[in-house]
C-alpha positions in Angstrom: 46.8 -40.7 -57.7 43.2 -41.4 -56.7 41.8 -39.8 -53.6 40.9 -42.8 -51.3 43.9 -45.1 -51.4 44.1 -47.5 -48.5 44.9 -46.1 -45.1 48.2 -47.9 -45.1 49.2 -45.6 -47.9 49.0 -42.6 -45.7 52.1 -41.7 -43.6 51.6 -42.1 -39.9 50.9 -38.9 -38.0 53.2 -40.1 -35.2 56.1 -40.3 -37.7 55.4 -36.8 -38.8 55.4 -35.5 -35.3 58.9 -36.7 -34.7 60.7 -34.4 -37.1 58.4 -31.4 -37.8 58.9 -32.6 -41.3 61.9 -31.7 -43.5 60.8 -29.7 -46.5 63.1 -30.0 -49.5 62.9 -27.9 -52.7 59.5 -26.3 -52.0 60.7 -23.1 -50.3 59.2 -23.5 -46.8 62.5 -22.7 -45.0 62.1 -19.8 -42.6 58.3 -20.2 -42.7 58.6 -23.1 -40.2 58.7 -20.6 -37.4 56.5 -20.2 -34.3 52.7 -20.7 -34.7 49.9 -19.1 -32.8 47.5 -21.9 -33.9 46.8 -25.3 -32.5 44.6 -28.3 -33.3 42.3 -30.1 -30.8 40.4 -33.3 -31.3 36.7 -32.2 -31.7 35.0 -35.5 -32.3 35.8 -39.1 -33.1 34.1 -42.4 -34.0 32.8 -41.5 -37.5 32.7 -44.1 -40.3 34.9 -42.8 -43.2 33.8 -39.1 -42.8 34.4 -37.2 -46.0 33.1 -33.6 -45.2 32.0 -31.2 -42.4 29.7 -28.2 -43.0 27.0 -26.2 -41.3 24.4 -23.6 -42.2 25.7 -20.0 -41.9 25.4 -18.8 -38.2 24.4 -22.3 -37.0 26.1 -23.6 -33.9 25.9 -27.3 -35.0 28.3 -29.3 -37.2 27.2 -31.8 -39.9 29.5 -34.6 -40.8 29.1 -36.5 -44.1 30.0 -40.2 -44.0 31.0 -42.1 -47.2 28.4 -44.8 -46.5 25.5 -42.5 -46.7 24.8 -41.0 -43.2 25.0 -37.4 -42.2 25.7 -37.0 -38.5 25.0 -34.0 -36.3 27.3 -32.7 -33.6 25.5 -30.4 -31.2 27.2 -28.8 -28.3 30.2 -31.1 -28.8 28.1 -34.3 -28.7 27.5 -36.5 -31.8 23.9 -37.3 -31.8 22.9 -40.9 -32.1 20.2 -40.5 -34.8 21.6 -39.4 -38.2 20.3 -36.1 -39.8 19.8 -38.1 -43.0 20.7 -41.7 -43.9 20.9 -42.5 -47.6 22.9 -45.8 -47.2 20.3 -47.9 -49.1 20.6 -45.6 -52.2 24.5 -45.3 -52.4 27.2 -47.3 -54.0 30.4 -47.1 -52.0 32.9 -49.0 -54.1 36.3 -47.2 -54.5 35.8 -43.5 -54.5 32.0 -43.7 -54.8 29.7 -42.8 -51.8 27.9 -39.9 -50.3 30.5 -37.3 -51.4 29.2 -33.8 -50.8 26.6 -31.7 -49.0 25.7 -28.0 -49.1 23.1 -26.0 -47.2 21.0 -23.5 -49.1 22.1 -19.9 -48.3 18.5 -19.4 -47.0 18.4 -22.6 -45.0 17.3 -20.9 -41.8 14.0 -19.9 -43.5 13.5 -22.5 -46.3 15.0 -25.6 -44.8 16.6 -26.7 -48.1 19.9 -28.5 -48.4 21.6 -30.6 -51.2 23.6 -33.8 -51.3 25.9 -35.4 -54.0 26.3 -39.2 -54.2 26.8 -42.1 -56.5 23.6 -44.0 -57.1 23.7 -47.7 -56.3 21.5 -48.8 -59.2 22.7 -46.5 -62.1 26.2 -45.6 -60.8 25.4 -42.0 -61.8 26.4 -38.9 -59.9 23.2 -37.6 -58.4 22.6 -34.3 -56.8 19.4 -34.2 -54.7 17.6 -31.5 -52.7 16.0 -32.2 -49.4 13.8 -30.0 -47.2 13.3 -30.0 -43.4 10.1 -28.5 -41.9 12.1 -27.1 -39.0 15.6 -25.9 -39.8 16.5 -26.1 -36.1 15.6 -29.8 -36.0 18.1 -32.6 -36.2 16.4 -35.1 -38.4 15.6 -34.5 -42.1 12.7 -36.0 -44.0 14.2 -38.7 -46.2 11.0 -38.7 -48.3 11.5 -35.1 -49.4 14.3 -35.8 -51.9 14.1 -34.3 -55.3 16.6 -35.0 -58.0 18.3 -31.9 -59.3 20.7 -33.6 -61.8 21.8 -37.1 -62.6 25.1 -37.4 -64.6 26.1 -40.7 -66.2 29.3 -42.2 -65.1 31.6 -44.8 -66.7 32.2 -48.1 -64.8 35.5 -46.9 -63.2 35.1 -46.5 -59.5 37.4 -43.4 -59.1 37.5 -39.7 -59.8 33.9 -38.8 -58.9 34.5 -35.3 -57.4 31.5 -34.8 -55.2 31.8 -31.2 -53.8 28.8 -28.9 -54.1 28.4 -25.3 -52.8 27.0 -21.8 -53.2 29.0 -18.7 -53.6 28.4 -16.1 -50.9 25.8 -13.6 -52.0 24.4 -15.9 -54.7 21.3 -17.7 -53.4 20.4 -19.3 -56.8 23.3 -21.1 -58.3 24.7 -24.3 -57.1 28.3 -25.2 -58.2 29.1 -29.0 -58.7 32.6 -30.4 -59.0 32.8 -33.6 -61.2 35.8 -35.8 -61.7 36.8 -37.1 -65.2 35.0 -40.5 -64.4 38.1 -42.4 -63.6 41.0 -44.7 -64.7 44.3 -43.1 -65.8 45.0 -40.4 -68.3 41.2 -39.8 -68.7 40.9 -42.5 -71.4 37.4 -41.2 -72.5 38.8 -37.6 -72.8 35.9 -36.4 -70.7 37.6 -33.3 -69.1 38.3 -31.7 -72.5 35.0 -32.7 -74.1 32.5 -29.8 -73.9 29.6 -32.2 -74.4 30.5 -34.2 -71.3 29.6 -33.0 -67.8 32.6 -35.0 -66.3 35.9 -33.4 -65.5 34.1 -30.1 -65.0 32.9 -27.4 -62.6 29.2 -27.0 -63.2 26.8 -24.2 -62.2 23.0 -24.8 -62.2 20.2 -22.6 -60.9 18.3 -24.3 -58.2 16.1 -21.5 -57.0 12.9 -23.0 -58.4 10.6 -25.5 -56.8 10.4 -29.2 -57.7 13.1 -31.3 -59.3 15.5 -30.2 -62.1 17.3 -26.9 -62.7 17.6 -24.0 -65.0 20.6 -22.2 -66.5 21.7 -18.7 -65.5 22.3 -16.5 -68.5 25.6 -15.5 -67.0 27.0 -19.0 -67.3 30.1 -18.7 -69.5 29.2 -21.1 -72.3 25.5 -20.4 -72.9 26.2 -19.1 -76.3 28.7 -21.7 -77.3 27.2 -24.6 -79.3 30.2 -26.8 -78.5 30.0 -26.7 -74.8 27.1 -27.6 -72.4 25.3 -24.7 -70.8 25.7 -26.2 -67.3 29.6 -25.9 -67.5 31.4 -23.3 -65.5 35.0 -24.6 -66.2 36.6 -27.5 -68.0 39.7 -29.5 -67.7 39.6 -30.9 -64.2 40.7 -34.4 -63.2 39.2 -34.8 -59.8 38.4 -31.6 -58.0 38.4 -32.6 -54.4 37.3 -30.3 -51.8 36.8 -26.8 -53.2 35.6 -23.7 -51.4 34.4 -20.2 -51.6 36.0 -17.5 -49.4 33.1 -16.7 -47.1 34.3 -13.0 -46.9 35.3 -12.2 -50.5 33.5 -14.9 -52.6 36.7 -15.9 -54.2 36.7 -19.5 -55.6 39.4 -22.2 -54.8 39.5 -25.4 -56.7 42.0 -28.2 -55.6 42.5 -30.8 -58.3 44.0 -34.2 -57.5 46.9 -35.0 -59.8 47.9 -38.3 -61.4 51.6 -39.1 -61.0 53.5 -35.9 -60.8 51.8 -32.7 -59.6 48.9 -31.6 -57.4 47.3 -28.3 -58.1 45.3 -25.4 -56.7 43.3 -23.2 -59.0 41.9 -19.8 -58.1 39.1 -17.5 -59.4 38.4 -14.1 -57.9 34.8 -13.3 -57.0 34.4 -11.3 -60.2 35.7 -13.9 -62.5 33.2 -14.7 -65.3 34.3 -18.4 -65.5 35.0 -20.3 -68.7 38.5 -21.4 -67.8 40.2 -24.6 -69.1 42.4 -25.9 -66.3 44.2 -28.2 -68.7 43.6 -31.9 -67.7 44.3 -34.3 -69.5 46.7 -32.2 -71.5 48.5 -30.8 -68.5 49.0 -31.9 -64.9 49.6 -28.9 -62.8 52.0 -26.7 -64.7 53.6 -29.5 -66.7 52.5 -31.5 -69.7 50.9 -34.7 -68.5 53.6 -37.4 -68.7 52.8 -39.7 -71.6 49.9 -37.5 -72.9 50.8 -33.8 -73.4 49.3 -31.8 -76.2 47.9 -28.3 -76.4 44.7 -26.4 -76.4 44.0 -22.6 -76.7 43.7 -20.6 -73.6 44.7 -23.1 -70.9 44.7 -21.6 -67.3 47.6 -22.6 -65.1 47.0 -23.2 -61.4 48.2 -20.5 -58.9 50.1 -23.2 -57.1 51.2 -26.8 -57.7 53.5 -29.2 -55.8 55.5 -32.3 -56.5 55.6 -35.7 -54.9 58.1 -34.5 -52.2 55.1 -32.7 -50.6 52.5 -35.4 -51.1 50.4 -37.4 -53.6 46.8 -36.5 -53.3 45.7 -32.9 -52.5 42.8 -32.1 -50.2 41.5 -28.6 -50.8 40.6 -26.4 -47.9 39.6 -22.9 -46.9 40.7 -19.3 -46.4 40.4 -18.9 -42.7 37.8 -16.3 -41.8 36.7 -17.6 -38.3 37.3 -16.1 -34.9 40.7 -14.5 -35.1 43.8 -16.6 -34.6 47.1 -15.0 -35.1 49.0 -16.8 -37.9 45.8 -18.1 -39.4 43.7 -15.1 -40.4 43.2 -14.8 -44.2 45.5 -17.7 -45.0 44.4 -20.6 -47.3 44.8 -24.0 -45.6 45.0 -27.2 -47.6 46.3 -30.7 -47.0 47.5 -34.0 -48.6 45.7 -37.3 -48.1 48.9 -39.4 -48.9 51.5 -37.6 -46.9 49.0 -36.5 -44.2 50.5 -33.0 -44.2 48.9 -29.6 -43.9 50.1 -26.4 -45.5 49.0 -22.8 -45.7 49.8 -19.6 -47.6 48.8 -16.0 -48.1 47.8 -14.6 -51.4 49.5 -11.5 -52.5 49.2 -9.0 -55.4 48.6 -10.6 -58.8 47.5 -13.8 -57.0 51.1 -14.5 -55.9 51.5 -17.3 -53.3 53.3 -15.9 -50.3 54.8 -17.3 -47.1 54.1 -21.0 -47.9 54.2 -22.7 -44.5 53.7 -26.2 -43.1 51.2 -26.5 -40.3 51.1 -30.3 -39.8 52.7 -30.4 -36.4 50.8 -27.4 -35.1 47.4 -28.8 -36.1 47.8 -32.6 -35.9 50.3 -33.3 -33.2 48.9 -35.8 -30.8 45.4 -35.9 -32.4 45.7 -39.3 -34.1 44.1 -38.0 -37.3 45.2 -39.8 -40.4 44.1 -39.7 -44.1 43.2 -36.0 -44.4 40.3 -36.2 -46.8 38.5 -32.9 -46.1 38.6 -29.6 -44.3 35.4 -28.1 -43.1 33.9 -24.7 -42.0 31.2 -24.4 -39.5 28.5 -21.7 -39.3 30.9 -19.3 -37.6 33.8 -19.9 -39.9 35.9 -22.1 -37.6 38.1 -24.5 -39.5 38.1 -28.3 -39.1 40.3 -31.1 -40.4 38.6 -34.4 -41.2 40.4 -37.8 -41.3 39.2 -40.9 -43.1 40.0 -42.7 -39.8 37.0 -41.0 -38.1 38.8 -38.2 -36.3 37.8 -34.5 -36.6 40.2 -31.8 -35.4 39.3 -28.2 -34.9 41.8 -25.3 -35.3 42.1 -23.2 -32.1 44.5 -20.5 -30.7 47.6 -22.0 -29.3 47.3 -22.3 -25.5 49.5 -19.8 -23.8 49.7 -17.3 -26.7 49.6 -13.6 -25.9 46.1 -13.5 -27.5 44.7 -16.0 -25.0 46.5 -14.4 -22.1 44.7 -11.1 -23.0 41.4 -13.0 -22.9 42.1 -14.1 -19.3 41.9 -17.6 -17.9 38.9 -16.7 -15.9 37.0 -16.0 -19.0 37.2 -19.7 -20.0 36.3 -19.0 -23.6 35.1 -21.3 -26.4 38.1 -23.7 -26.1 37.7 -24.2 -22.4 33.9 -24.7 -22.8 34.6 -27.4 -25.4 37.0 -29.2 -23.0 34.5 -29.0 -20.1 31.8 -30.4 -22.4 34.0 -33.3 -23.6 34.8 -34.2 -20.0 31.2 -34.2 -18.8 
């Protein structure tokens, strides 16, 4: 399954509300109990938003639109002027577009940020760095762009990946998720080809000045003549919305499946990389139907799910924001096709514990459809982004004991948001 099917392919949120969703054969059972979390519409009116992010500690939110604009939300208001508009440079056919954004860990002092898009002229994946003179400002200098890397793509319009990010504590290396380049069953065998940068997780050192990058000596394949030095992991189909745990540095990679399984891969913060996640040989934990095969040292996902749960995974985050009972320390993810949200805790030996569905708790009454991203702001609050232009923020459930302790007179962040929205 590709990641941006037509909106009509997504199940309606309203229909999901009606039944709290029956879950068959995936062991959710008793986990569908009471929730202490809720979802509230945070912003609307975006044009095919694909991501939300912010610099660490910053109170603003930055929303990436597929067509090339990056919008700023400040104090609950979406500013009219984009932070950056790259629409004249970007091809938007199929799953192409402006696909990712990451702020430099030192953005507050160096004003640097990175974007990932598909170039209109070459159709290459391009990662660029931009610099703002004033990191507190709301408009970036479009003329400051420098190309970090340009990766040739085949003519297929799907499986472009697009996520980019820095691991907490590492100010030098930018991670880049690339899809296999498209079509079905990876016909060019890019994901298993060590000389191709497609179907991979890459890691490049961007700490220098000017365009280009260098390679860290700790990259896993620097001494392997059969694998490009830029590669951190191989065997990915379309890694869509990956994340680092802002507290531990652990790495979560969600990979969109083809026709049978959706998967989540996990690397601890101390993992040296070098994994082969199996595509196109394997889809999740099963041999790829119609392909199969084997390779030495394949790494299975920590979790995969069948079509009864959904058909196009959207990776999320471990929640580390302001404490919300029932959310703290859990990994949240969603599915674009079924428009459902799930979460689980990670136990000893990376065992998935307490798998739970949070669709009704987070999306009831919001109108969000087509879950194509989660997002984290500068304080760690969690957002859900819908391709239909709606952004939802996770908040404590009104009336929970935690909110009662805070006191209604204290108003708090949620009440301030509501007052701002009404003004």
